[in-house]
N, C-alpha and C positions, 0 to 999 in steps of 0.2 A: 366174201367179201376178202380184200387183200390188203391194208396201204402199202405201201410201197414212196421210199421216198430215194429223189432221183441226186447224182449229185457231180451229171452232168446237162448242162443248162441246155443244152440243143437237144438228146434227147427229151426231154422236157418240154419244151416248144414241137417236137414233133406230135409229144399225144398231146398236149392239149389246145393244137393253137383250132381246132374244128368247133374249139368247146371257144375259144375267147372270140373270133370272125364271127359265129351268129351273131354274138349282143358288143358288137366289138363297143361297144355308146356307153356301156354298165357294164361293163368289164373293162376299160378304160383305163384303172392307176394296176392292175394284174398284171397287164396285158402293154403300159408303159414304160411297169419297169423291168419285163424280162430281155430286153435289149440291153441294159447296165448289166443284169447277169451277167451275162454273158457276154460283154466284152472284159469281165471277171472284175467289176468297180466294187465287187461286195464281195467276203471274201471268205464271208462266211455261212451268207447265203442258204437256205433251205428253201427247197421246192419237193412234196410230194402230191401223192393222188392216195385216194381210195378205187377201186378197180373192181368190180365184178366181171369175171363171160369178159372181160376182154373192156365192157365199157366203162367209163370213169363217171364214178356218183358224185366224186366231191375235189376241187382242187386247192391244196397249200402256198403259200408263198412270202418268205419271213427276210427283211435286210436287216439285219439286226442295225443298229439299237433299233430300228424299227420296227412295228406288230404287226403282226400275222393276220395274213389276208386270206379268206376263205370265200369260196366257190362252191354252193352246194349244187352241184347239174341237179336232181334226182328230188325237189323238196317232200317228195309225197314218203321220202326216205328217212325224212332228215330224223327225228328223233332215233330211232338206229344206226347211224351211223355217228349222231350224239359218242359212244361209246367208242369211238377209235378215237376221240379228242385227251 
């Protein structure tokens, strides 16, 4: 498993878009903030994933001063993923 931080919002979007678009209504906040990050509206935006064998298991997004948004894709492995936080 690898915790990967993204500095480029476009690269992050390419990675997470399939997951977000699957449940657009559930992940609307995460999805809605992404264009503002891409537009440069947040200087210190944080974007990261936990990945294993090319598969995204969790997504993280934060736009200070707002709290961290998290999505755990693989809820069965939730306890195992917590060690990365």
